[in-house]
C-alpha positions as CSV (number, residue, x, y, z in Angstrom):
1,M,57.5,159.7,141.5
2,V,59.9,162.6,142.2
3,N,57.2,164.6,143.9
4,R,56.4,161.6,146.1
5,R,60.0,161.2,147.2
6,L,60.0,164.9,148.1
7,T,56.8,164.9,150.1
8,N,57.2,161.6,152.0
9,P,59.3,163.1,154.8
10,I,56.9,166.0,155.6
11,R,53.6,164.2,155.1
12,P,53.1,163.5,158.9
13,Y,53.6,167.2,159.6
14,I,51.1,168.2,157.0
15,S,48.4,166.1,158.6
16,A,49.2,167.4,162.0
17,I,49.1,171.0,160.8
18,A,45.8,170.4,159.1
19,V,44.2,169.0,162.3
20,I,45.6,171.9,164.3
21,G,44.3,174.4,161.8
22,I,40.8,172.8,161.8
23,A,40.8,172.8,165.6
24,A,41.8,176.5,165.8
25,A,39.1,177.4,163.3
26,L,36.5,175.6,165.4
27,V,37.6,177.2,168.6
28,F,37.6,180.6,167.0
29,T,34.1,180.1,165.7
30,I,32.8,178.9,169.0
31,F,34.2,181.7,171.1
32,F,34.0,184.6,168.7
33,T,30.6,184.1,167.1
34,I,27.1,183.8,168.4
35,L,26.0,180.3,167.6
36,S,23.2,178.1,168.7
37,V,23.7,175.2,170.9
38,E,23.1,172.8,168.0
39,W,25.7,174.5,165.8
40,V,28.2,174.5,168.7
41,A,27.6,170.7,169.2
42,F,28.1,170.0,165.5
43,L,31.4,171.9,165.4
44,A,32.5,170.1,168.6
45,G,31.8,166.8,166.9
46,V,33.9,167.7,163.9
47,L,36.7,168.6,166.2
48,V,36.5,165.3,168.1
49,A,36.4,163.4,164.7
50,A,39.5,165.2,163.5
51,V,41.3,164.4,166.8
52,L,40.3,160.8,166.6
53,A,41.5,160.6,162.9
54,E,44.8,162.0,163.8
55,A,45.1,159.6,166.8
56,T,44.3,156.7,164.4
57,R,47.0,157.8,161.9
58,V,49.6,158.1,164.7
59,S,48.6,154.7,166.0
60,R,49.0,153.1,162.5
61,T,52.4,154.8,162.0
62,E,53.6,153.4,165.3
63,W,52.3,149.9,164.4
64,L,54.1,150.0,161.0
65,L,57.2,151.1,162.7
66,A,57.1,148.3,165.1
67,R,56.4,145.8,162.3
68,R,59.4,147.1,160.2
69,T,61.6,146.9,163.3
70,A,60.6,143.3,163.9
71,Q,61.3,142.4,160.3
72,A,64.7,144.1,160.4
73,S,65.4,142.1,163.6
74,D,64.4,138.9,161.9
75,L,66.6,139.6,158.9
76,K,69.5,140.4,161.2
77,N,69.0,137.2,163.1
78,K,68.8,135.2,159.8
79,S,71.9,136.8,158.5
80,E,73.7,136.0,161.7
81,R,72.5,132.4,161.4
82,D,73.6,132.2,157.8
83,A,77.0,133.6,158.6
84,T,77.4,131.1,161.4
85,A,76.4,128.2,159.1
86,L,78.8,129.5,156.4
87,K,81.6,129.6,158.9
88,A,80.8,126.1,160.1
89,A,80.7,124.8,156.4
90,E,84.0,126.5,155.7
91,A,85.5,124.9,158.9
92,K,84.2,121.5,157.8
93,I,85.7,121.9,154.3
94,A,89.0,123.0,155.8
95,A,88.9,120.0,158.1
96,S,88.1,117.6,155.3
97,K,90.8,119.0,152.9
98,P,93.6,116.9,154.5
99,R,91.4,113.8,154.2
100,L,90.5,114.6,150.6
101,H,94.1,115.2,149.8
102,L,95.0,111.9,151.4
103,L,92.3,110.2,149.4
104,D,93.6,111.9,146.2
105,E,97.1,110.7,146.9
106,V,96.3,107.2,148.1
107,I,93.4,106.0,146.0
108,P,94.7,103.4,143.5
109,T,92.3,104.4,140.7
110,M,94.0,106.6,138.1
111,V,91.9,109.7,137.7
112,A,92.1,112.6,135.3
113,F,89.7,115.3,134.1
114,V,89.8,116.3,130.5
115,D,88.0,119.5,129.4
116,V,86.1,119.9,126.1
117,E,89.3,121.2,124.4
118,G,91.0,117.9,125.3
119,H,93.3,119.4,127.9
120,C,94.0,117.8,131.3
121,R,92.8,120.0,134.1
122,Y,93.1,117.6,137.0
123,H,95.0,114.3,137.8
124,N,95.8,112.3,140.9
125,R,99.0,110.8,142.1
126,A,98.2,107.3,140.7
127,F,97.6,108.7,137.2
128,R,100.9,110.6,137.4
129,E,102.9,107.7,138.6
130,W,101.5,105.3,136.1
131,L,102.7,107.6,133.3
132,H,106.0,108.3,135.0
133,L,105.4,112.0,134.4
134,R,105.8,115.2,136.5
135,P,102.7,117.4,137.2
136,N,103.9,120.1,134.8
137,Q,104.0,117.5,132.0
138,I,100.3,116.8,132.5
139,D,98.5,119.9,133.8
140,G,97.1,122.0,130.9
141,R,98.5,119.7,128.2
142,H,96.4,117.9,125.6
143,I,95.5,114.3,126.5
144,R,97.1,113.2,123.3
145,E,100.5,114.5,124.4
146,V,100.0,113.0,127.9
147,I,99.2,109.4,127.0
148,G,101.0,109.3,123.7
149,Y,99.8,109.5,120.1
150,Q,99.4,105.8,119.5
151,V,97.4,105.2,122.7
152,Y,95.3,108.2,122.0
153,Q,94.7,106.9,118.5
154,E,93.4,103.6,119.9
155,I,90.9,105.3,122.4
156,A,89.9,108.3,120.3
157,S,86.5,107.0,119.5
158,F,85.8,106.5,123.2
159,V,87.0,110.1,123.9
160,R,84.6,111.4,121.3
161,Q,81.7,109.4,122.8
162,A,82.4,110.9,126.2
163,M,82.6,114.4,124.7
164,D,79.1,113.7,123.3
165,G,77.8,113.0,126.8
166,H,77.9,109.2,126.9
167,T,79.4,107.1,129.7
168,V,81.9,104.7,128.2
169,S,83.5,101.6,129.8
170,Y,86.1,99.3,128.2
171,E,89.2,97.3,128.8
172,R,92.5,97.5,127.1
173,T,95.9,96.0,127.3
174,Q,98.8,98.5,127.5
175,K,102.4,97.6,126.9
176,M,104.7,100.2,128.3
177,A,108.0,101.4,126.8
178,D,109.9,99.3,129.3
179,G,108.1,96.1,128.2
180,S,105.8,95.8,131.2
181,I,102.2,94.7,130.5
182,Y,99.1,96.3,132.0
183,R,95.4,95.3,131.7
184,L,93.3,98.3,132.4
185,A,89.6,98.8,133.1
186,V,88.8,102.3,131.9
187,E,85.7,104.5,132.3
188,H,84.9,107.9,130.8
189,L,82.3,109.8,132.8
190,P,81.0,112.9,131.2
191,Q,80.7,116.1,133.3
192,F,77.8,118.5,132.7
193,A,77.4,122.1,133.7
194,D,74.2,123.4,135.3
195,G,72.7,124.2,131.9
196,G,73.3,120.7,130.7
197,K,76.3,121.7,128.5
198,I,79.2,119.2,128.5
199,E,82.3,120.4,130.4
200,G,84.5,117.5,129.8
201,F,84.9,114.0,131.2
202,F,86.6,112.1,134.0
203,L,88.9,109.4,132.9
204,L,89.1,106.6,135.5
205,A,91.5,103.6,135.0
206,N,92.0,100.6,137.3
207,D,94.9,98.1,137.0
208,I,93.3,94.7,136.6
209,T,96.4,93.0,135.4
210,K,96.5,89.2,136.0
211,P,99.4,86.8,135.7
212,A,97.8,85.3,132.5
213,D,98.0,88.8,130.9
214,V,101.7,89.0,131.5
215,A,102.3,85.4,130.4
216,A,100.4,86.0,127.1
217,H,102.8,88.7,126.2
218,A,106.0,87.3,127.7
219,H,107.4,86.2,124.4
220,A,105.9,89.0,122.3
221,P,108.4,91.2,120.4
222,A,109.1,94.6,121.9
223,A,106.7,97.3,120.7
224,A,107.7,100.6,119.3
225,P,107.4,103.6,121.7
226,A,103.9,105.0,122.0
227,G,104.7,108.2,120.4
228,G,104.0,110.7,123.1
229,T,106.1,113.6,124.5
230,E,109.0,111.5,125.4
231,D,109.1,110.0,121.9
232,Q,109.0,113.4,120.4
233,D,112.0,114.4,122.6
234,L,113.9,111.3,121.5
235,F,113.0,112.1,117.9
236,L,114.3,115.7,118.2
237,D,117.4,114.6,119.9
238,S,118.3,112.0,117.3
239,F,117.3,114.4,114.6
240,S,119.6,117.1,116.0
241,D,122.5,114.6,116.2
242,H,121.9,113.4,112.7
243,I,122.2,116.9,111.2
244,K,124.8,118.2,113.5
245,D,127.4,118.4,110.7
246,Q,125.0,119.4,107.9
247,K,124.7,122.9,106.4
248,D,123.1,125.9,108.0
249,A,119.8,125.2,106.2
250,A,119.6,121.8,108.0
251,K,120.1,123.6,111.4
252,Q,117.3,125.9,110.5
253,I,114.9,123.0,109.9
254,A,115.9,121.4,113.2
255,T,115.3,124.7,115.0
256,A,111.9,125.1,113.2
257,I,110.8,121.6,114.3
258,E,111.9,122.2,117.9
259,K,110.2,125.6,118.1
260,N,107.2,124.7,116.1
261,D,108.3,127.5,113.8
262,F,106.3,126.7,110.7
263,R,103.5,128.7,109.1
264,L,100.6,127.6,107.0
265,F,99.7,129.4,103.8
266,C,97.0,128.7,101.2
267,Q,96.4,129.3,97.5
268,Q,92.8,129.5,96.3
269,I,91.5,127.0,93.7
270,V,88.7,128.7,91.8
271,P,86.0,127.2,89.5
272,L,86.3,128.2,85.8
273,G,82.6,127.6,85.0
274,A,79.9,130.3,84.9
275,K,78.2,128.9,88.1
276,S,80.0,128.6,91.4
277,G,78.5,127.9,94.8
278,P,79.5,129.3,98.2
279,A,82.0,126.6,98.9
280,E,85.7,127.5,98.7
281,Y,88.7,125.3,97.7
282,S,92.3,126.1,98.7
283,E,95.6,124.2,98.7
284,V,97.5,124.3,102.0
285,L,101.2,125.2,101.8
286,I,103.7,124.8,104.6
287,R,106.5,127.4,105.1
288,M,109.3,127.9,107.5
289,A,109.1,131.3,109.1
290,E,112.4,132.4,107.5
291,E,111.1,131.6,104.0
292,E,108.6,134.3,103.7
293,E,111.2,136.8,105.0
294,G,113.4,136.1,102.1
295,M,116.1,134.0,103.8
296,M,115.1,130.8,102.0
297,P,112.9,130.4,98.9
298,P,109.5,128.7,99.6
299,G,109.7,125.0,99.8
300,A,113.5,124.9,99.7
301,F,113.7,122.9,102.9
302,F,111.6,120.0,101.5
303,P,114.4,118.1,99.8
304,L,116.6,118.3,102.9
305,A,113.7,117.4,105.1
306,E,113.0,114.3,102.9
307,K,116.7,113.4,103.1
308,L,116.7,113.6,106.9
309,G,113.5,111.5,107.1
310,V,111.2,114.1,108.8
311,M,108.6,114.7,106.1
312,A,106.0,112.2,107.5
313,H,106.3,114.1,110.8
314,L,105.7,117.4,109.0
315,D,102.7,115.9,107.2
316,R,101.1,114.9,110.5
317,W,101.8,118.4,111.8
318,V,100.0,119.9,108.9
319,V,97.0,117.6,109.2
320,Q,96.5,118.5,112.9
321,H,96.8,122.2,112.5
322,V,94.6,122.3,109.4
323,A,91.9,120.3,111.3
324,E,92.2,122.7,114.3
325,L,91.7,125.6,111.9
326,I,88.6,124.1,110.3
327,A,87.1,123.3,113.7
328,T,87.7,127.0,114.7
329,R,86.0,128.2,111.6
330,I,83.0,125.9,112.1
331,R,82.7,127.1,115.7
332,K,82.8,130.7,114.5
333,K,80.3,129.9,111.7
334,T,82.8,131.1,109.0
335,W,83.3,127.7,107.4
336,R,81.2,127.4,104.3
337,E,79.5,124.1,103.7
338,G,81.2,122.0,101.0
339,S,84.6,123.8,101.3
340,I,87.7,121.8,100.9
341,L,91.3,122.3,102.0
342,F,93.8,120.4,99.9
343,I,96.9,118.9,101.6
344,N,99.9,117.7,99.6
345,L,101.3,114.4,100.9
346,S,104.9,113.4,100.7
347,D,106.1,109.9,99.7
348,A,107.0,109.3,103.3
349,A,103.3,109.8,104.4
350,I,102.2,107.2,101.8
351,E,104.8,104.8,103.2
352,D,103.6,105.5,106.7
353,P,101.3,102.6,107.7
354,G,99.7,104.6,110.5
355,F,99.0,107.9,108.6
356,A,95.5,107.2,107.5
357,D,94.5,106.1,111.0
358,Y,96.2,109.2,112.4
359,A,94.2,111.5,110.0
360,G,91.0,109.7,111.1
361,V,91.8,110.2,114.7
362,I,92.5,113.9,114.2
363,Q,89.2,114.2,112.3
364,L,87.3,112.6,115.2
365,E,89.1,114.6,117.8
366,Y,88.3,118.0,116.2
367,G,84.9,116.9,115.1
368,I,85.3,118.1,111.5
369,P,83.7,116.5,108.4
370,G,86.1,114.2,106.5
371,A,85.0,115.8,103.3
372,A,86.6,119.1,104.4
373,L,90.0,117.6,103.6
374,C,91.4,116.4,100.3
375,F,94.8,114.6,100.3
376,E,96.9,115.0,97.2
377,I,98.9,112.0,96.2
378,P,101.7,112.5,93.6
379,S,100.9,110.6,90.4
380,N,104.4,109.4,90.1
381,E,103.8,107.4,93.3
382,L,100.8,105.8,91.6
383,A,103.0,104.7,88.7
384,R,105.8,103.4,91.0
385,Q,103.6,101.5,93.5
386,S,100.0,101.4,92.2
387,A,98.8,98.7,94.6
388,K,100.1,100.4,97.7
389,V,98.8,103.9,96.6
390,A,95.4,102.4,95.8
391,S,95.2,100.7,99.2
392,F,96.3,104.0,100.9
393,A,93.7,106.0,99.0
394,Q,91.0,103.5,100.0
395,S,92.0,103.9,103.6
396,L,91.5,107.6,103.3
397,N,88.2,107.2,101.4
398,Q,86.8,105.0,104.2
399,R,87.3,107.8,106.6
400,G,85.4,110.2,104.5
401,F,88.4,112.1,103.0
402,H,88.7,113.2,99.4
403,V,91.7,112.1,97.4
404,A,93.3,113.9,94.5
405,L,96.1,112.9,92.1
406,S,98.6,115.7,91.6
407,G,101.0,116.2,88.7
408,F,98.9,114.1,86.5
409,G,100.4,113.7,82.9
410,R,103.9,114.7,83.9
411,D,105.6,111.7,82.4
412,K,102.8,109.9,80.6
413,V,99.1,109.9,80.9
414,M,98.4,106.9,83.1
415,F,94.7,106.4,82.3
416,D,94.9,102.6,82.8
417,L,96.1,103.1,86.4
418,I,93.2,105.1,87.6
419,R,90.5,102.7,86.5
420,G,88.7,101.5,89.6
421,F,90.7,104.0,91.6
422,R,88.4,106.2,93.7
423,I,89.5,109.9,93.5
424,S,87.7,113.2,93.5
425,F,90.1,115.4,91.6
426,L,92.8,115.1,88.8
427,K,95.4,117.9,88.9
428,I,96.9,118.6,85.5
429,D,100.6,118.9,85.8
430,A,102.3,122.3,85.5
431,S,104.5,121.2,82.6
432,I,101.3,120.8,80.5
433,V,99.4,123.8,81.7
434,L,102.3,126.2,81.2
435,N,102.6,125.2,77.5
436,I,98.9,125.0,76.4
437,L,99.1,128.4,74.6
438,H,101.9,127.5,72.2
439,D,102.3,123.7,72.2
440,P,99.6,121.6,70.5
441,V,100.8,118.4,72.2
442,A,100.4,120.0,75.6
443,L,97.0,121.3,74.7
444,A,95.9,117.8,73.5
445,K,97.1,116.3,76.8
446,A,95.1,118.8,78.8
447,V,92.0,118.1,76.7
448,A,92.5,114.3,77.1
449,I,93.0,114.5,80.9
450,H,89.9,116.7,81.3
451,N,87.8,114.4,79.1
452,V,88.8,111.3,81.1
453,A,88.2,113.1,84.4
454,K,84.7,114.0,83.2
455,K,84.0,110.5,82.0
456,I,85.0,108.9,85.4
457,G,83.1,111.6,87.3
458,V,85.9,113.6,88.9
459,K,86.8,117.3,88.6
460,S,89.9,118.5,86.7
461,I,92.2,121.1,88.2
462,A,94.9,123.1,86.3
463,E,98.0,123.9,88.3
464,Y,100.3,126.9,87.7
465,V,97.8,129.1,85.9
466,E,99.7,132.4,85.4
467,S,97.8,134.6,83.0
468,E,94.3,135.6,81.9
469,E,95.1,134.1,78.5
470,M,95.6,130.7,80.1
471,I,92.4,131.0,82.0
472,V,90.5,131.7,78.8
473,K,92.0,128.7,77.1
474,L,91.2,126.4,80.0
475,R,87.6,127.6,80.0
476,E,87.4,126.7,76.3
477,I,88.7,123.2,77.1
478,G,86.2,122.9,79.9
479,V,88.6,122.4,82.8
480,D,86.7,122.7,86.0
481,L,89.1,124.5,88.4
482,A,92.4,126.4,88.3
483,Q,95.0,127.6,90.7
484,G,98.2,129.6,90.3
485,F,99.6,133.1,90.5
486,G,97.2,134.2,87.8
487,I,94.4,133.4,90.2
488,E,95.9,134.3,93.6
489,R,99.3,134.4,95.2
490,P,99.7,132.3,98.4
491,K,98.6,134.0,101.6
492,P,98.6,133.1,105.3
493,L,96.0,130.6,106.3
494,E,94.0,132.2,109.1
495,P,91.3,130.7,111.4
């Protein structure tokens, strides 16, 4: 290949030199040798053939040159035509932009585009004005923040269908914070990339409100705010006013909520049996940033947060961020099938009538298996309000979540209360586990709790396991799982 590139420029000259050399040799032979007429005629014929061959080669070269020139000219003309067409198209686009902008601003249909991550990437004026929001309160924000948590909760199943590539149409009645009533016809139109991969969906909403819709709600009681960004701002304002005169620790909690300044940690829960599969269990712990830096002991803000009425809000925060982390691990293929993250619930979450629905919405939004989460309910709540806790646990079970009873056996072993109560784990209280090595009563309680757990088909977990001796004793009893500083200290929960 290299030799060919080197000889291509001189090949015509080589042929010409060869022809000239042959001709010179023939002339020399004719004039300087004594040859017969036949021989001279033969040599003359060779000379004529050589000249004709060279003439043919030159003619072919000229033809190829003319052909290449014509092709280059055609390409140039085509390029000029394409450039002219491109300029014309750009001019048409530029001319249509004002009309498109006018259409975008005037069309009464509310339009927004939501990408696969759930963020709003486009909206028109009607959408913005309907929500009474500014563009910077919509662009790039999650649709859940834009339309409000309660509204999002009601349409989450439709959002998931659109994200799966299905066109969705439905009608809904929307009561705004100011009491006004809207009847909306809504469509979710999935948008696909060239390769068929879903890019998001267009949300189209038309106001089809009729006088009858308004009359039907004229005497209805005022609804609570939808729970979006404005509600969160109101919550933070009232929260800040409420704790204005409290101690410095309360101010730290307010700042942490406003700045989203919490961190998630985890502590591993390990099987004590000889066989263990690839699945991993861990309990999720919430910390303020200052706690791990030594300014406040872990969990010290919980009593104050409960007093100030913000624990349910923090529980929802934990559920959302844990679901997001699981979804990230699933996407990265680092989530092990059958793994479970345990989340402690406060009394406020159990009292919250919308918590189970919220958890279900978050599970649908992030597309995670419900069995990836286990919600821990304090056993003292079961003793205090068994019917409500049973109903709450059933709501969680219906959405595919696991339920565990934590602190079991702290006051008394409430075996009667767990009959017909669907749970997956019983967590033996720390006051029992810490004394099993030197207190026969504590050991007997641990044995009884494990035996009942085994009989009803759930796993037993020992909390606050702090030494190898305790691990050995728990294995002798047959307890299924254990957690504590003797197993692993809490560590940051990473995606």
